[in-house]
C-alpha positions as CSV (number, residue, x, y, z in Angstrom):
1,M,-35.2,7.9,29.9
2,K,-38.8,5.6,29.1
3,N,-38.5,2.1,29.5
4,K,-38.0,0.3,25.8
5,N,-40.6,-2.9,26.7
6,T,-43.5,0.3,27.5
7,H,-46.1,0.1,25.1
8,P,-48.9,2.9,24.8
9,L,-51.0,-0.3,23.8
10,Y,-50.6,-1.8,27.2
11,A,-51.9,1.2,29.1
12,G,-48.3,2.2,29.4
13,K,-47.5,-0.1,31.8
14,N,-43.8,-2.4,30.8
15,L,-45.1,-5.2,29.0
16,N,-43.3,-7.6,31.3
17,E,-45.3,-6.3,34.3
18,I,-48.4,-7.5,32.4
19,L,-46.7,-11.2,31.4
20,H,-45.8,-11.7,35.3
21,Q,-49.1,-10.8,36.7
22,V,-50.1,-14.2,35.0
23,P,-48.3,-17.1,37.4
24,V,-46.2,-19.6,35.6
25,D,-48.7,-22.6,36.6
26,Y,-52.0,-20.5,35.4
27,Y,-53.6,-23.0,33.1
28,Q,-52.2,-26.1,35.0
29,N,-54.0,-25.2,38.2
30,G,-56.7,-23.7,37.1
31,I,-58.3,-26.4,35.0
32,E,-57.7,-28.6,38.1
33,K,-59.5,-26.0,40.6
34,N,-61.8,-23.7,38.9
35,L,-64.6,-25.0,36.8
36,F,-65.0,-22.1,34.5
37,Q,-61.9,-22.2,33.3
38,K,-61.6,-25.9,32.7
39,L,-64.8,-25.8,30.9
40,W,-64.0,-23.4,28.5
41,H,-60.2,-24.9,27.9
42,R,-61.1,-28.6,27.4
43,T,-63.6,-27.9,24.9
44,K,-61.5,-25.5,22.7
45,L,-59.0,-28.3,23.1
46,K,-61.9,-30.2,21.5
47,C,-62.6,-28.1,18.5
48,V,-58.8,-27.9,17.9
49,F,-58.5,-31.3,17.9
50,S,-61.1,-31.3,15.1
51,M,-59.9,-28.8,12.9
52,I,-56.0,-30.5,12.6
53,E,-57.7,-34.0,12.4
54,L,-59.9,-32.0,9.3
55,G,-57.1,-29.9,7.6
56,N,-54.5,-32.8,8.3
57,P,-56.6,-36.2,8.0
58,A,-53.6,-38.6,7.8
59,K,-53.7,-41.0,11.2
60,A,-50.8,-40.0,12.4
61,G,-51.3,-36.1,12.2
62,P,-49.1,-33.1,11.7
63,K,-45.3,-33.8,11.4
64,K,-44.5,-30.6,12.9
65,I,-46.3,-28.4,15.1
66,L,-45.9,-25.3,16.5
67,D,-47.8,-23.2,19.3
68,V,-47.2,-19.6,19.0
69,G,-47.7,-18.3,21.7
70,C,-47.3,-21.6,24.4
71,A,-47.7,-19.9,27.8
72,S,-46.2,-22.8,30.3
73,G,-46.9,-25.4,27.3
74,W,-50.2,-27.3,28.9
75,F,-52.6,-26.9,26.0
76,L,-49.3,-28.2,24.0
77,S,-48.8,-31.0,26.1
78,E,-52.6,-32.2,25.4
79,V,-52.3,-31.6,21.3
80,A,-49.0,-34.0,21.8
81,K,-50.7,-36.4,24.0
82,F,-53.3,-35.9,21.0
83,F,-51.0,-36.6,18.4
84,P,-48.1,-38.4,19.8
85,L,-46.1,-38.9,16.9
86,S,-46.2,-35.2,16.2
87,L,-42.9,-33.2,16.9
88,P,-44.5,-30.2,19.2
89,T,-42.6,-27.2,19.7
90,G,-44.0,-23.8,20.7
91,I,-42.8,-19.9,21.8
92,D,-43.7,-17.3,24.0
93,L,-42.2,-14.1,25.4
94,Y,-43.3,-15.3,28.9
95,K,-39.9,-16.3,29.9
96,D,-40.3,-17.8,32.9
97,A,-43.7,-19.4,32.2
98,V,-41.2,-21.2,28.9
99,K,-38.7,-22.1,31.7
100,Y,-41.2,-23.7,34.4
101,G,-42.9,-25.8,31.1
102,N,-39.3,-27.0,29.8
103,K,-39.1,-28.5,33.1
104,K,-42.5,-30.1,33.5
105,Y,-43.0,-31.0,29.6
106,K,-39.8,-33.1,28.7
107,N,-41.5,-34.0,25.3
108,L,-41.9,-30.0,24.6
109,K,-39.4,-27.7,22.8
110,L,-40.6,-24.4,24.6
111,I,-38.4,-21.8,23.2
112,H,-38.6,-17.8,24.8
113,C,-39.3,-15.6,21.4
114,D,-41.2,-13.6,20.6
115,A,-44.2,-13.9,17.8
116,H,-43.4,-11.2,15.7
117,A,-40.0,-13.1,14.7
118,L,-40.2,-16.1,14.5
119,P,-36.6,-18.5,14.9
120,F,-37.0,-20.6,12.5
121,K,-36.9,-21.3,8.7
122,N,-39.1,-20.5,6.1
123,N,-41.6,-23.7,5.7
124,S,-40.7,-25.6,8.7
125,F,-44.0,-26.7,10.2
126,D,-46.7,-28.8,9.0
127,A,-49.4,-26.8,11.3
128,V,-48.9,-24.1,13.3
129,I,-51.9,-23.3,16.6
130,C,-52.4,-20.3,18.0
131,C,-55.2,-19.8,20.4
132,E,-55.8,-16.5,22.7
133,V,-52.6,-14.4,21.0
134,L,-53.6,-12.5,18.5
135,E,-55.4,-10.2,21.2
136,H,-52.6,-9.7,22.7
137,V,-49.8,-9.2,20.6
138,G,-48.8,-5.3,18.6
139,N,-49.0,-5.6,15.7
140,P,-51.0,-9.0,14.6
141,E,-50.6,-8.6,11.3
142,R,-47.0,-9.0,11.6
143,V,-47.4,-12.3,14.1
144,L,-49.5,-13.9,10.7
145,K,-47.0,-13.1,7.9
146,E,-44.6,-14.8,10.4
147,I,-46.9,-17.8,10.4
148,K,-47.5,-17.9,6.7
149,R,-43.5,-17.8,6.4
150,V,-42.7,-20.9,8.8
151,L,-45.9,-22.7,8.0
152,S,-45.4,-25.7,4.1
153,S,-47.1,-25.2,1.5
154,N,-49.9,-27.1,2.4
155,G,-50.1,-27.0,6.2
156,I,-52.7,-25.3,8.1
157,V,-53.1,-23.6,10.9
158,V,-55.8,-23.0,13.4
159,I,-56.2,-19.4,15.3
160,E,-58.5,-19.7,18.3
161,I,-60.0,-16.6,19.8
162,D,-62.5,-15.0,21.4
163,S,-65.6,-13.7,19.6
164,G,-65.4,-10.4,21.1
165,N,-69.8,-10.7,21.2
166,F,-71.5,-9.2,23.9
167,L,-71.8,-12.3,25.5
168,F,-68.1,-13.1,25.7
169,K,-67.4,-9.0,27.3
170,I,-70.4,-9.6,30.1
171,A,-68.0,-12.8,30.8
172,W,-64.7,-10.9,30.3
173,Y,-65.9,-7.9,32.8
174,W,-67.0,-10.4,35.5
175,W,-63.5,-12.6,35.0
176,T,-61.2,-10.1,35.2
177,N,-62.9,-8.5,37.9
178,I,-62.8,-12.4,40.0
179,K,-58.9,-12.9,38.8
180,K,-58.0,-9.4,39.4
181,G,-54.7,-8.2,38.2
182,V,-53.8,-11.2,36.3
183,W,-55.2,-10.0,33.2
184,M,-55.6,-6.7,33.5
185,D,-54.3,-4.5,30.4
186,A,-53.2,-7.7,28.9
187,H,-56.1,-7.2,25.6
188,V,-54.7,-4.6,23.2
189,N,-56.5,-5.3,20.4
190,T,-60.4,-6.3,19.6
191,F,-61.7,-8.3,17.1
192,G,-65.2,-9.3,16.1
193,I,-65.5,-12.3,13.5
194,S,-65.8,-10.1,10.2
195,K,-62.5,-7.9,11.2
196,L,-60.5,-11.4,11.9
197,E,-61.8,-12.7,8.4
198,D,-60.7,-9.9,6.7
199,L,-57.5,-10.1,8.7
200,F,-56.8,-13.1,7.3
201,E,-57.4,-12.9,3.9
202,K,-55.6,-9.4,3.9
203,N,-52.6,-11.7,5.2
204,G,-52.3,-14.1,2.6
205,F,-55.0,-17.0,4.5
206,R,-57.9,-18.6,3.4
207,I,-61.0,-19.8,5.6
208,V,-60.9,-23.7,5.4
209,K,-63.8,-23.7,8.0
210,K,-64.6,-21.8,11.6
211,R,-67.0,-22.9,14.5
212,T,-68.1,-21.0,17.1
213,F,-67.7,-22.9,20.6
214,N,-68.8,-22.0,24.2
215,F,-72.2,-20.6,23.8
216,T,-70.6,-18.6,20.8
217,M,-67.8,-17.0,22.9
218,G,-65.1,-18.2,21.5
219,I,-64.6,-19.0,17.5
220,V,-62.0,-21.7,15.8
221,F,-60.8,-20.7,12.1
222,L,-58.6,-23.4,10.1
223,L,-56.9,-21.7,7.7
224,K,-54.7,-22.6,4.6
225,K,-52.2,-20.7,3.0
226,N,-53.5,-18.9,-0.7
227,K,-52.0,-20.2,-3.7
228,S,-52.5,-16.8,-5.2
229,S,-50.9,-14.8,-2.1
């Protein structure tokens, strides 16, 4: 009988196998030891911070922040340092990474769940972060609909993802061949900038601002709910 967690998008692999290719402390160790990872993620952080500040200019920052696809919580822990008065929550499907993160970061609330069905009430968060996630999920539209549902009426969404351009494809090929087995078959969706913009608009968001970073290989969007949707 076919395993219920096997999805054709993942080259027929069990989804748990895909997740467990990545060490639970991948970000914590990688950013300390690997210059490429450090430069990529630190620049990404600055871009996300600037977008949150632009979308929520209050000095204290958003009251409640959700990180969709938080892994083991490294990124959210940095966000929590930058906005110390905010209440940070993260969700991820990788159970072992969530367990590791909850032990490491006592100030974070990390929950093991699927981004396609968020376990929160409508209008629960003032800001939602979703970084390098949409390329990994089975149904990006469903994830965006869930993000919109849990976002407050005046809330903001910051989505960061690779730009899908030629330079990124070269870098990603090089990176996956260095880190053999870590991210193999994990990218199940490919987006260009125009495709992303259409996806956001189709699912009830308007783009407030966008910017590329890391030599145009990454792109970050600041979104708000489309009032007419």
